[in-house]
N, C-alpha and C positions, 0 to 999 in steps of 0.2 A: 092513314097513308094507303094509297091504292096498291093493288097487287102488281100493277105495271111498274109503279115507281120503285117498289121493293125489288122487283126483278132487275130493273135497270141499275139499281144501287149495287146489288150483288155482282152483276156482270162487270160493273166499273171497278169494284174491289178486286175481283178476280184478275182483271187486266192489269191493275196496278201491282198486285202481288207477283204476277207473271213477269212483268218488266223488271221489278226489283230483284226477283230471283235470278233472271238472266244476267243481270249486271253485278251480282254478288261476287266478291272475292272470298271464297270459303276457306277458313283457316285449315291448315294441314291437320289431319286427324279427326276432322268433322265431316258430316254430310248435311246438305240442306235439302229439305223436302217442303212441298206445299200440301198441307193436310188441313182440311176443313177451315179454310179462310185464314190460315196462319203459316208463315214460313218458320219451319222448325229446324233448329240446329241440334244435332246429336252426335256424340262421340262414336267413332267407328268400332270401339270395343276392345276388351282385353284378351289375354292369352286363351282363356277357356272358350270364349265365344269364337275366336279365330280358329281354334282347333276343331270345334264342332262344325263350323261352316266349311272348313277345308274338307273334312270327311264327307259331308253331304255332297259337296261338289265332285269330289273324286268318285264317290259311289254313283252319282248321276251320270258322269262321263261314261262309265262302263255300262250302265243300264240302258242308256240311250244310243249307244254306238250303232251306227247303221240305220237309224230310224228316221233321219231327216230332222231330228231335234237335238238340241244341245243345252247344257246348263250354262249359266253365266252369273256374274255378280258385279258389284261396283258400277252399275249403269242406271241412268235415269229411266224410269218407266213413266210414260206420259199419257195422261187421260184428260183430254181437253186442255184446261189451264191448270191442272193438278199434276204434281210430280212426286213420285215415291221411289225410294231406293231400297229394294229388298236385299236381304243378306244372300239370297240365291234365287234363281228363277230358271224356268225352262222356256226356251224360245226356238223358233225355226233355226236350223243350222245356217241357212242363208238369211242373215239378218237384214239384208236389203229389202226383204219382203215386208218387214215391219219397222223400217227406219223412219224416224220422225222427219217430216218435210224440211225442218231447219237443221237437221243433224244433231238434235239435242238429246237424243236417246232413242228408246224403242217405244212403239205405240202399244199401249196396254191391250188393245184389241187382238194382238198377236201372241200374247203371253199365255201359256197353258197352266203354269203353276208358279206361285211365289212362296218363299220360305223366310220367316223371320225368327231369329234366335234372340231371346229376350236378354237385355243387358241388366246389370244390377240396378236396383232402385225401383221404388213403386211407380214413379212416373213412366219409366221405360216399359214396365209391364202393362200399365194402363194404356199406353200409346199403341202397343202391338195388339192388345185384346179388344180395344174399343174403337178409336178413330181410324186405325189402319184396317181393322175388320170392315168398317163401314166404307172406307175408301176403295178397298180392293173389290168388295161386293158391288159397289156402284160402277166400278170400271168393268165389271163382268168377268173378272179373272176366275176361271173354273175351279181351281183348287188353291186354297190358302193353308199353309202349314205353320204352326207356331211351336217352336221348341223352347220350353220354359223351365229352367232349373228351379224357379221359385214358386212353382205351382204345386204346393203340398208334397214336396220331396222330388218334384220333377215330373213333367208330363209333356207329351206331344199331342197337340190338338189339330185335327184335320177337318177343315171346313170345305164344304162343297155345295153345289147348287146355288149360285149367287142370285139374289133377287135385287135387280138394279133399283127398282122403285123404292123398296123398303130399305135399301142399303144394308142388307144382311144376308148371311148364308143360311139356307133352309136346313142344312144338315151339318151337325157338329159331333165329332167323335173324339173323346179324350182317352189317351192311352198312357198309363203311368210308365215311368222309366222302368226298365227291366223287362218290359214286354215289347213285342214287335208292332210298330205302327206301319201299316201297309197302305200305300197310296191306291185309292180305289178306281180312279178314272184318269183318262187322258194319256198323253205320251209316256208319262212316268208311272203308269199303272203297274202295280206289283213291286215297286221300289220300296224297300224296307228301311225304316229308321228305327233301329233297335239298340241294344246295349253296346254294340260295337261303335256306335256313333255317340250316343248320349251317356253311356255308363248306366249303372244301376240307380235305384232310388237314392237320393241324397239326404243326409241328415240335417 
């Protein structure tokens, strides 16, 4: 099979997935994303995840006040025909600057940082650490933060320097719970994800 045929097949699949995603009636309590050639349905999460995400958002509101940037959540982040819904993100305060032409969410090109809080279960952890890592890097999002209760007692991983072609972040720093994870770049530079948000190491 020629490279041109393969490319056309991939584009056709992307278009079909995009149309299917746009027409979906997503069940309450779930979110639908397009990740690596698949429409993925995942639950929105339980009390622990909600609490961590709320504290991240509240902290970011204060940290970004007056900067022209603001945190958000529960919004589609669109890159081409791919869709991701991070637990938290940092975008221009004037979202019209990065609004998708069809009003389907925000363009990934305008997002400065995304945060994912890992849900229980091995599949959830794998999704955030592998396919979402690749998807966010490919979209060129400068900072990707993973808050993971299930990473050897809990850890925050900060990924920076996305390489779009390799679909990977060049820099990765893992900080165990109980220590301060400091955002190194972008509008949220200096923001701390520490024990006040994550708690201490979990048994």
